[in-house]
N, C-alpha and C positions, 0 to 999 in steps of 0.2 A: 144693358138696353141703350140705344143710341139717342148720345147727347142736342139729336134734334128734335127728338121727340118725350114731351115735358105730358104725363097724364095729370088729371087736374079736377075732380067731383066739388062741385061747388056746394053752399048748403041751401040752396031747394033740391038738393040730391040727384042735377041731369049730371050730367059727367063730361067733364072737355078732353078731347085733348089738341094740344099744342101742337103743330108739326111749323118749323124752319125749313123743311126740306120732305121731297116727296113721300110719302110716308110707303115707307118697307125703303127707301133708299134708293137711289137710284147703278146705282155701283156696280152692284155681281148681274145685275138682268146686262147690261152695256157693256161689261167685260167678255159674257158669256153668250149677245152677236155674235160682236168682231173678233170672240178666240174662234168660234162655229166659223162663220167666213173663214180664217185663218187656215184651218181645221179641213175645210172642202176646199182650199186652193189646192193647199199639201194631196190632200186626193186625188184630184183633178193629175196633177204634176210626176203624179206615182203611179197613177190609172195603171200604164202600154205592162208593168208588170204584171197586170191581173188582166191584160187582150182586152182591154179597155180605150181605143180611138177617142182620149177626150185631149184638147187644150185649152187653154186655162190665155182669155185673152185679156184680163187682170177684172183690179177691183172695183164697183164703180161707187165708187165712195157716198154719192149721193142718194141711189139706191140705199145704200147698206143702210149709213143713217137715219131715214124712214122707215124702214123698215128697224131698225131699234127704238123709233123713239112711238113705231107703234106698241110695238112690246110694254118701252117703259111707263106708255100711254092705257095702259088695256090692266097692268098691273094693281096699277096703285087706284085707278078707278074700283079695283074688283076687291084691293086690300079700304077701299073708301064706305065702300058697298057697307061690305061684312060689317067692319066700329059702326058704322050711323043704322045697319038694321039690330046692332044689341042696343039702340039707344045712348051710344058719346057722340058726340055734336064734334064730328073733326074742325075747327079753328086754325089756319093757313095762316102763319104770319111769327114775325119777333115778341113771345110769350118777356114779362116778367110777372114776378107774383109784388105783388104792393100791401096787397094786408092780408091779416094769414088764409083768410076769407077769400079773395076776389084778385084774378088776373089778367093784367092788362097786355093787350097782341095788340100793334100797329094804332096808339088811343081809344078801342076797344076795348071794357072794361067788362072783367065777365064774372059775378056772383054765383 
């Protein structure tokens, strides 16, 4: 289990998921988008061997980062909704177990 994710079930049976980062993490989607951009650039450079005339003017890092951020955001929202649809509250922040039945996240306590 990712160290940033700590499931917590309270005494009133309301389940909470405390996350210190994006639900599901964001490293894989970021790496995948950047990897895909590299593969597209490589394919463009090698396209002549297939009879395709293509040129690569460079990579628009602002555009690539905007696309990457949209992918990560969409995945985060989708995973968060799946979790919430199952009756689990997603609490963003860094949590500490302060009692056997209480977790504190950024100054707020959840029982």
